[in-house]
N, C-alpha and C positions, 0 to 999 in steps of 0.2 A: 854186614850192616843192614841187610834186608829187614831184620827185626825192627830196626828203628823206623824204617818206612812203614811197616805194618802198624806199629804203634801210632805213628802220626796219621796214617790213613784211617784209623779207627775214628778219628775226629773229622778229617777232611781229606779229600782226594788231592794228590800231587801229580803233576804231569811228569813224564819220564825225563824230559829236558830239564825241568826245575830240580828233580831229584838228583840227576847226574851233576848238575852245577853245585847243589848243596852238598851232596855226599863227597864230592871230590875235595872239599875243604875240611872234612872231618878227619881228625887225627886220633888214632888209637893210643891210649895211655894205659899201661899195665902197672898197677901200683901194689906194693907189698902191704900187708897188714900193718897198721899203726904208722902210715905215712901221712905227714902233714903236707898237703899239696897246695895249700894257700895259708900263708903265715900272717900274723898280725902286722898291720901297716903295709902290706903289699897291695897293689892294685890288682883286682881280679881281671884277668885277660881272657877268660874262657867261660862259655856255657857248655856244660857236658851232659851227656846222656849216660846213665849207668847201665852198662850191659850186664854186669853182675857185681855183687858186693854191697856193702853198707857204708855210708858216709855219715859222720857226725859233724854238726855245726856247734861250735862252742866258743865261749869267751875265756881266753886263758887268764890265769891269775898267777901271782908270785908263787903261791903254794898250790900244787896240783889238786889237792883235795878241795880247794875253793873254786875250781873251774865251774863254769855254768854251761851245761849242755842245754841248748834250746831247740835242737832239731835233729832229725835223722832223715836221710834219703836212701831209697832202696832201689833194687833192680827195676828197670823200665821207668825211671823217673829222671827228670832233669835236675841238675845240681849246679849251683853257682852262688857266690857271694854277690847276689844280683844288684844290691844297692851300690857296691863298689864298682861293679861292671858298668852299670848305667851312668853313674856320676863321674867315673874315672878318678875316684878318690881312694885313699888307703882303706883297707878293710879294718873293721874294729873287732873282727872275730876270725876264727880259723876253721879250716875244713880238714878232716882227718879220716882216713879209711879205718874201719873196724874189722875188716877182713880183706883178703886179697880182692882187688877191685879192678875191673876193666871199664874205662871211660872212653867215650867217643866225644872229642872236644872240638869246638869251633872257636877261633879267636875273635876278638872284638872287631878287628879290621876285616877279617874274612866275612863275618856276619854283616857288617855294613855293606860289603860288596854284594852279598846275597840279597839283602834288602833292595839294593839299587837295580839288580839285574834279573830278578825273578818275580813272578806273581806270588809265588809261595813264600817269599822272604818275610813279608809283613805278617803272614799267618803264623810262621814259626816263632817270630818275636812275640806276637800276641799270645800264643798258646803258652809260651814259657812264662811270660809275665802273669797270665791268669793262673797258672799252676802254682807259681811261687806266692802270689797274693792269697790264693785259697789256703795254702799251707799256713801262712802267717795268720790269716783270719781264724782258721780252725784252732790254731794254737792259742790265740788270745781268748776265744770263746771257751775253750776247754779250761783254761786257767781261771776264768771268771765264773763258770757255771758248774764245774764238775769237782767232785772230791778227788783226792790223790788216788784213792782206790779205783775210781772210775777211769782216771787217766791211765793208770797202769793197765787195767783190763783192756781199754781201747787200743793201747799201743800194740798189744800182742793178739788182739782178737782176729785181725785179718791175716797175720803172719806169725803164728805161734812158734815156728822154728827159730825165729830171731831171738828168743829168750836165751839161746845158747851162744849167740853171736855178740849181743850187746852186753858189755859188763854192767853189773848191777849198780856200780857207783855212778855210771852215766845215766842209767834209768832213774835212779833216785834224784839226781840233779834235774833231769828232764821233767819229772812229775812234781818237783818242788818239795821234796821231803828229805830228811836225813836217811842215811843207809839203815839206821836202826828202825825208823818208821817204815821203811820199805820192807824190811824183814818181817815186821808185824803184819803188814798188808798181805804179803805172800803167804804167811802162815794162815791167815783168815781165809784166803781164797782156796788153799789146798786143804 
């Protein structure tokens, strides 16, 4: 779990005491590929840090081909259905692993305890909220200001290896085009 501390300390220092208190509440969860670990209408009870793997955020539909993928989270990022977590209300979307994934998770009640008993607690809450807000903001701006081709390119610019991990049907949904249009975009790029 030391890599989580290193990730956090890239932003702000954490005392050894606070780190011990916080890390003692983290639970490792190893999930197989294609595991839905938060289902529609469940209340999100965890904020998790992805040690390895890829997670998809999506709105399920009656017909699988109609599902709407609206986000991905990768290694060294936090993941949560944060609106459900904060409001303690059922989630309107699901979280699914796209590869074997290891998460380090803290429960809602344990996080409240960390908030109350450490100086670091409020920082981790703020960092998580800021990160999730930035993802949402970037996604909205991307949909409003970029072409589908730009969204495709930007998705894989930083992590080209993910093209082999994320199925194209999810990529097309994420960038807001049909699979056929994605095929034409990929053809133009190559």
